[in-house]
C-alpha positions in Angstrom: 37.7 -22.8 -7.3 34.2 -24.3 -7.4 35.5 -27.6 -6.0 37.3 -26.1 -3.1 34.2 -23.9 -2.2 32.0 -27.0 -2.1 34.4 -29.0 0.0 34.7 -26.1 2.4 30.9 -25.9 2.7 30.5 -29.6 3.2 33.2 -29.6 5.8 31.4 -26.9 7.8 28.1 -28.9 7.6 29.9 -31.9 8.9 31.1 -29.9 11.9 27.5 -29.0 12.7 26.5 -32.6 13.0 26.0 -32.5 16.7 24.3 -35.4 18.4 21.6 -34.4 20.9 21.4 -36.3 24.2 18.7 -39.1 24.2 16.9 -40.7 27.0 14.8 -43.9 27.2 13.1 -45.5 30.2 12.3 -49.2 30.7 8.5 -49.8 30.4 8.4 -50.8 34.0 11.0 -48.2 35.0 13.6 -50.9 35.9 16.3 -49.0 34.2 17.1 -45.7 32.4 19.4 -45.2 29.5 21.0 -42.0 28.3 23.2 -41.4 25.3 25.4 -38.4 24.5 27.7 -38.6 21.6 29.0 -42.2 21.4 28.5 -42.8 25.1 25.7 -45.2 26.2 25.0 -44.9 29.9 22.5 -47.2 31.7 21.4 -47.1 35.4 19.7 -50.0 37.1 16.8 -48.6 39.2 16.1 -52.0 40.8 19.6 -52.6 42.0 20.2 -48.8 42.4 23.6 -49.0 40.6 25.2 -48.2 37.3 25.1 -50.9 34.7 28.3 -52.3 33.1 27.6 -53.1 29.4 29.0 -56.3 28.1 29.9 -56.2 24.4 32.0 -59.1 23.1 31.9 -58.0 19.5 34.6 -55.4 19.5 35.0 -54.2 23.1 33.1 -50.9 22.9 29.4 -50.2 22.5 29.6 -47.5 19.8 32.5 -45.6 18.1 30.5 -42.7 16.8 27.4 -40.7 17.8 24.3 -42.7 18.9 21.2 -41.4 17.0 18.5 -43.7 18.2 17.7 -45.9 21.3 14.6 -47.8 22.3 13.3 -50.4 24.7 11.0 -53.1 23.4 7.4 -53.1 24.8 8.1 -56.2 26.9 11.2 -54.6 28.5 13.4 -57.5 27.5 15.3 -55.9 24.7 17.0 -52.6 24.1 18.4 -51.3 20.8 21.0 -48.6 20.1 22.3 -47.4 16.7 23.9 -44.4 15.1 26.7 -42.9 13.0 29.1 -45.8 13.3 26.6 -47.8 11.1 26.1 -50.3 13.8 22.7 -51.5 15.3 23.3 -53.2 18.6 20.6 -55.4 20.3 21.0 -55.7 24.0 19.4 -57.8 26.7 17.7 -55.3 29.0 18.2 -57.8 31.9 21.8 -58.8 31.6 22.9 -55.8 29.5 24.9 -58.1 27.3 25.0 -57.3 23.6 23.2 -60.1 21.9 23.8 -59.1 18.3 25.5 -56.4 16.3 24.1 -55.6 12.8 26.3 -53.7 10.3 24.4 -51.1 8.3 25.5 -49.9 4.9 24.8 -46.3 5.9 24.5 -44.3 9.1 21.4 -45.2 11.1 18.8 -42.5 12.0 15.9 -44.4 13.7 15.0 -47.8 15.2 11.9 -49.6 16.3 11.2 -53.0 18.0 8.0 -54.9 17.1 5.5 -55.4 20.0 6.2 -59.1 20.2 10.0 -58.7 20.1 10.1 -60.7 16.8 11.7 -58.0 14.7 14.0 -55.0 14.9 13.7 -52.3 12.2 16.2 -49.6 11.5 16.4 -46.7 9.0 19.5 -45.4 7.3 20.4 -41.9 6.0 19.6 -43.0 2.5 15.9 -43.5 3.3 15.8 -47.2 3.5 14.2 -49.2 6.3 15.7 -52.5 7.1 14.3 -55.4 9.1 16.1 -58.1 11.2 14.4 -61.3 12.4 15.2 -62.0 16.0 14.3 -65.7 16.3 13.4 -65.7 20.0 16.5 -63.6 20.9 14.7 -62.2 24.0 14.2 -65.6 25.5 17.9 -66.0 26.3 21.0 -64.1 27.0 23.4 -65.8 24.7 25.2 -63.9 21.9 23.8 -65.0 18.6 25.5 -65.3 15.2 25.8 -62.0 13.3 22.7 -61.1 11.3 22.1 -58.9 8.4 19.2 -56.6 7.7 16.8 -57.2 4.8 15.4 -54.2 3.0 11.8 -53.6 4.1 10.8 -50.3 2.4 12.3 -47.1 1.1 11.6 -43.3 1.2 14.0 -42.8 -1.7 16.9 -40.6 -0.6 14.9 -38.8 2.2 16.4 -39.0 5.7 14.0 -41.0 7.9 13.7 -39.3 11.3 11.4 -41.6 13.2 10.1 -45.2 13.1 7.1 -46.6 15.1 5.0 -49.7 15.2 1.3 -49.2 15.6 -0.1 -50.4 18.9 -1.7 -53.5 17.3 1.4 -54.3 15.3 -0.4 -54.1 11.9 1.6 -51.2 10.6 5.0 -49.7 10.7 5.2 -45.9 10.4 8.1 -44.0 9.0 8.5 -40.2 9.1 11.0 -38.3 7.0 12.8 -35.0 6.3 10.5 -34.4 3.3 7.4 -33.6 5.4 5.6 -36.9 5.1 4.6 -39.9 7.2 4.2 -43.3 5.5 1.9 -45.9 7.0 2.9 -49.4 5.7 1.3 -52.7 6.4 3.8 -54.8 8.2 3.9 -58.1 6.2 3.7 -61.6 7.5 7.0 -62.3 5.8 9.0 -59.1 6.5 12.2 -60.4 5.0 10.4 -60.4 1.6 9.8 -56.7 1.9 6.7 -54.6 2.7 4.7 -53.8 -0.5 1.4 -52.6 0.8 1.1 -48.9 1.7 -2.0 -48.2 3.9 -1.8 -44.4 3.7 0.4 -41.2 3.7 -0.1 -38.6 6.3 0.5 -35.3 4.4 0.2 -31.8 5.8 3.4 -30.8 7.6 5.3 -28.0 5.8 8.8 -28.8 7.3 10.7 -32.0 8.3 8.9 -34.4 10.6 10.9 -35.0 13.8 8.8 -37.4 16.0 5.7 -39.5 16.0 3.8 -41.2 18.9 0.4 -43.0 19.3 -2.2 -41.8 21.8 -4.7 -44.4 22.7 -6.9 -45.6 25.6 -9.1 -48.7 26.2 -11.9 -47.2 24.1 -9.6 -46.8 21.0 -7.0 -49.6 21.0 -5.6 -48.6 17.6 -5.2 -45.0 18.7 -4.5 -41.8 16.8 -1.1 -40.7 15.7 0.5 -37.4 16.9 3.4 -36.0 14.9 5.8 -33.1 15.6 7.7 -31.1 13.0 10.0 -28.2 12.2 6.9 -26.2 11.2 6.0 -25.5 14.9 3.0 -27.8 14.9 1.8 -31.0 16.4 -0.7 -32.8 14.2 -3.3 -35.5 14.9 -3.9 -38.2 12.3 -6.2 -41.1 11.5 -3.6 -43.5 10.1 -6.1 -45.8 8.4 -7.2 -43.1 6.0 -4.2 -40.7 6.4 -6.7 -38.0 7.3 -5.4 -34.9 9.2 -7.8 -34.5 12.2 -6.3 -31.4 13.9 -3.3 -29.1 14.1 -1.9 -27.5 17.2 0.5 -24.5 16.8 2.6 -25.2 19.8 4.9 -22.1 19.9 1.8 -19.8 19.8 -0.1 -21.8 22.4 2.8 -21.9 24.8 3.0 -18.2 24.6 6.6 -18.2 25.5 8.6 -18.1 22.3 8.5 -14.7 20.6 11.0 -12.7 18.5 12.1 -9.1 19.2 9.3 -8.0 16.8 6.7 -9.8 19.0 6.0 -12.2 16.1 5.9 -16.0 16.6 9.1 -17.7 15.8 9.0 -21.0 13.9 10.5 -23.6 16.3 11.0 -27.3 16.0 9.0 -29.9 18.0 11.9 -32.1 19.3 10.1 -35.0 20.9 6.6 -36.4 21.8 6.0 -38.9 24.6 2.5 -40.4 24.9 1.2 -41.0 28.4 0.0 -44.6 28.6 -3.7 -45.3 29.0 -4.6 -41.7 28.4 -5.2 -39.5 25.4 -2.4 -37.1 26.4 1.2 -36.6 25.4 4.1 -34.5 26.7 5.8 -32.4 24.0 9.2 -30.7 24.1 10.0 -27.9 21.7 13.2 -26.2 20.6 14.3 -23.2 22.8 11.5 -23.8 25.4 12.6 -24.4 29.0 10.0 -27.0 29.9 7.4 -29.2 28.3 3.8 -28.9 27.1 1.0 -31.3 27.8 -1.4 -31.8 24.9 -4.7 -33.7 25.2 -6.7 -35.4 22.4 -10.5 -35.4 22.5 -11.4 -38.7 20.8 -15.0 -37.8 20.0 -14.2 -34.3 18.6 -10.9 -35.4 17.0 -9.1 -32.3 18.4 -5.9 -31.4 20.2 -5.7 -28.9 23.0 -3.1 -27.5 25.3 -3.8 -28.5 28.9 -0.7 -27.6 30.8 2.7 -25.9 30.5 5.4 -27.1 32.9 8.4 -24.8 33.1 11.8 -25.9 34.5 12.8 -23.3 37.0 16.2 -21.9 37.8 18.5 -23.1 35.0 18.9 -23.3 31.2 17.3 -26.7 30.8 15.8 -27.3 27.3 14.9 -31.0 26.8 16.4 -32.7 23.8 14.6 -36.0 24.5 11.8 -37.2 26.9 10.6 -40.6 28.0 7.9 -42.1 30.2 7.5 -45.7 31.6 4.2 -47.4 31.3 4.1 -48.2 35.0 4.7 -44.8 36.6 3.8 -41.2 36.0 7.3 -39.9 36.0 8.4 -38.0 32.9 12.2 -38.3 32.4 13.9 -35.6 30.4 17.5 -35.0 29.2 19.3 -32.0 27.8 22.7 -32.0 26.2 24.7 -32.6 23.1 28.1 -33.6 21.8 30.1 -33.3 18.6 33.1 -35.0 20.2 35.2 -31.9 20.6 33.6 -28.5 21.2 30.8 -29.9 23.4 31.9 -32.5 26.0 29.7 -35.5 26.6 27.7 -34.0 29.5 24.0 -34.3 29.8 21.5 -33.0 32.4 18.6 -35.2 33.6 15.4 -33.9 35.1 12.2 -35.6 36.2 8.6 -34.3 36.4 6.2 -36.2 38.7 2.4 -36.7 38.0 2.7 -35.1 34.7 -1.0 -35.1 33.8 -2.3 -34.4 37.3 -2.6 -31.1 39.2 -0.3 -30.1 40.6 2.8 -31.7 38.9 6.2 -30.8 40.1 9.8 -30.9 38.9 11.7 -33.1 41.2 14.9 -31.9 42.9 18.0 -34.0 42.2 17.8 -35.9 45.6 14.2 -36.8 44.9 14.9 -38.5 41.6 14.9 -42.3 41.7 18.5 -43.4 42.0 19.5 -39.9 43.4 23.0 -38.7 43.0 24.3 -42.1 42.0 22.0 -42.1 38.9 22.9 -38.5 38.0 26.6 -39.2 38.3 26.2 -42.1 35.8 23.8 -40.5 33.3 25.1 -37.0 33.4 28.8 -37.8 33.4 29.0 -35.9 36.7 26.5 -34.7 39.3 26.9 -30.9 38.7 26.8 -29.5 35.2 27.7 -25.9 34.5 24.8 -23.8 33.1 27.1 -22.4 30.4 27.8 -25.9 29.1 24.1 -26.7 28.9 23.3 -23.4 27.1 26.0 -24.1 24.5 24.7 -27.6 24.0 21.1 -26.3 23.4 22.3 -23.8 20.8 24.4 -26.6 19.1 21.4 -28.9 18.9 19.3 -26.1 17.3 21.9 -25.3 14.7 22.6 -29.0 14.0 19.0 -29.9 13.5 18.5 -27.1 11.0 21.6 -28.1 9.1 20.7 -31.8 9.1 17.0 -31.8 8.3 16.2 -28.7 6.4 16.5 -29.4 2.7 19.5 -27.7 1.1 19.1 -25.6 -2.0 21.9 -25.8 -4.7 22.6 -23.8 -7.8 22.3 -25.6 -11.1 26.1 -25.5 -11.4 26.7 -26.9 -8.0 24.0 -29.6 -8.5 25.7 -30.8 -11.6 29.1 -30.9 -9.9 27.6 -33.0 -7.0 26.1 -35.4 -9.5 29.5 -35.8 -11.3 31.3 -36.5 -8.0 28.9 -38.9 -6.4 30.5 -42.1 -5.0 28.6 -44.3 -7.4 29.9 -42.3 -10.4 33.6 -42.5 -9.4 35.8 -45.1 -11.1 38.4 -47.2 -9.3 41.8 -48.0 -10.6 
């Protein structure tokens, strides 16, 4: 009876593992990539046409939900990874898959070093792995298969975000257990990273996203982090000191319960605006984005703007900004492969930090309807589909990242039935 109850509960949790749509923009806005479910879609903004991905490893980019995508700082490389336990390194010029790395566990986060020398990825067991690229960005040839080497570990805590510091000295890893680890990136990464610079401790729920805000006056920058505790926090990573905390749901003034009390919402993404001390922030259930500004001298965060998306149920699941423009790209959508089709909705905000900023109409977006048809799956997306997707993401994030509580009896049963305890005949 106990066993069947547990199997039923775990089966229900598995059904809730919805993949939110993700978006990433080339640093020079030469292309835009969107993922929804296992589908990786890329549009070339220079040629104004959809990109055909070339993957000679097994014929298809991904077989299960993509959980992380990223362009390298140089714009030469692009990485995608997810639930199929594959990390794929692409040329962002030819869009040929240069290498496919097999992970032991499902992948939850990726990062590319600033000089394109290493790719790091994190798995669901809390281990960060590193792959040496050996000048892979200098050519377009497919290289022999590589394996990741263990770099560091969070010990059974799901890692939600990876980021290199602007100067490349540190790699930062955020996890489900409320913490951010700042690790010195070693000269010989394949030998492991053994020096911890600091821990940034203060969040009271899972950390979802991290981003650096910096300007010419402060090249190292400060770290901003978002969480399921409704806050964005500002950190000095050298010491791990918490500098300020911004209660985003309260400051937005838009998300309230029927009892007029603030509802705890999740910060879903943070996108730093290059060469400024500002960042765009998306939060669960909010139809728009917030603009937060960091005062370097006062070490404080403040809300400077709220941009609402008019006329439809558009709640961003991911946001991205190129370093060469002031266009903020947003995507909303989700997929679990069955109940929620692989549709996504793309919107763009111009001059995000200026007054006034505006949400572009579809025909004003770079690439126009050709881009939307490629990245959304079709040009027009029904509002009911997007509303269902937004609710699915909310439920899935809570199921995936909030720590589950088990009775003593159930905990002992789970220990006895762990894969590493099972015997093979």
